[in-house]
N, C-alpha and C positions, 0 to 999 in steps of 0.2 A: 504494500500500500504506500507507505511513505519511503520505503527503501532504507530505513534506518536499521542497521544491523546490531548496533550496540550503543551503550550510553556515551561512548567516546565520539559519536557523530555529532554531538550537540555543543553549542556555545551558550554560555550563560553570562549574566552580569554579576560581578562580585558586588559586595555591599558598598563599595566606593564608586561603583558605576563603570568599572572597566570590563571589557569583554574578557571572558576566560573560556578557554577551550577545555572541555571535559576530558580530552585526551591527556591532560596533565595528570589525571588520576589513574592512568593505565597501570595495571598490575597491582592495584590496591583493592581491598574489599571496601565497599562503600555502604554507608547507611545514610540514606537520603530522607530528610524529614521536613515536612512543611510545618513551620513554627509560628507561634503567636505569643505576644508578650502579656496578654491579658486574659488568658484562658485558664480554666481549671486544671489543664494539663501542663501549664507553664513550668511548674516545678520539675518536670521531666528534663529540663535543661541540665539539671544537676546530674541526673543519671546518664544522660548523653555525654556530658563532659567526662564523667568517671570512666565510661567505656573508652573514650578517646584517650584519656590519660593512661589507662592501663594497657590498651591494645594498639595505640597509635604506632609504636615502634615495631610492632609485628606486622603492620601493613593495613591498619584500619583507618579510614577517614570518615568522619561524620560530617555531613554537609547539611547546613540549615538553610531552608528557603522560606523566609517570612511570607505570610499570605494573609490578606485582610478579607478573605471571602466568606469567613464564617463569623457571623454576628459582629463584624467590625472589631475583632479582637486584636488586631495589630494596626491601629490607626496611625502610628508615628511614621516619620520618614526614616529612610535607611540609617541616617546618623543616629537618630533617637533609638532605633531598634538595636543597633550595634552597641551603643552605650549601655542600654538596659541589660543586654545579655552579658556583657563582660562585668558590669558593676554588680549585678544581682546574683549571677550564677557562675562567675569566673569562666565564662565560655571562651575557650581558646581555639575551638575547631572553626573551620571556615563558615562564615555566614555570607549569604548572597543577597542581591537586590530583591526587593519585594516582587513577587510574581503572582499570577493567577494559575490555579491548578485545575479548575473546572471551567466549563463553558467555552464560548467561542474565542475568548482571549487567552485560553490556557496555553502555557508555555509548551512548545513542541516536545521538550524533554519529558514533561509531565504526561503528555499524551502517550508517549512511548512507554513510560513506566506503567501507566494505567492499563495499556493494552497488554503488556507482557505479564503483569501480575494483577489479575482482576480481584475485586473485593468479593464480599459475600454475595452468593447467588449470581455470580458472573457480572456484577455491576462494576463499571469502570470508575464511576465517580469517586473522588476522594471525599470521605464522609465528614471529616472534621480535622482540626489542627492536630498535629503530632501523629499523623499517619506516617508509617515508616516503610521504606522500600530497601530491601537488602540486595546488593549487587555484587556478583563475584568478581574475581580478578580478571575475568575475560570480558567484563562489561555487560554480562547478562543478568537480567533481573531474576532473582531466585525466589523472592517471597515478599508479600505485603503483610504488614502488621497493623491492626487497628490502633487508634489512639490509646486505648485502654491497656495495650501491651506495654508494660514498663520496660525501659531500656535494659535493666538488669535481667529481665526475664528472657531476653533474646540473645543474651551473651553467648550461650552455648552454641546457638546456630551460627553466630559470627565466628566463634573460635574454630568451628569445623571448616570454615572457608579460608582461614588464615594460613 
């Protein structure tokens, strides 16, 4: 359909607004999360950072994509989001520019993620903030986790891929 074979075919914007090629993450295991600063799941930043701290040197990258599509729970601009994440949760993993994950304006990379790992009952739509996609070292989407899956609960799955 789109001809995209792996996550590395996409370009995204980092939180400072620069283009970034996802190919830079080649050979790493990726946990891609749509984040929000004002959500009930926001404390998961802590768990995500813990995974990144523990497993980063083994080849895990956690990538945060702020999204304001769910009840306007990330209304700040990219600078505000960046500051919030580092101040409140000590986030050191890469955060990206705010994107849309659903609907006609959905980022192409998110379209790919959703096609590759469908949600409950085959639905592609991202249900809420902190939906997580696990991508292996070959850039293939292995699994989708709902927002309720805590970062520490998916650690074993990540370790299998490292």
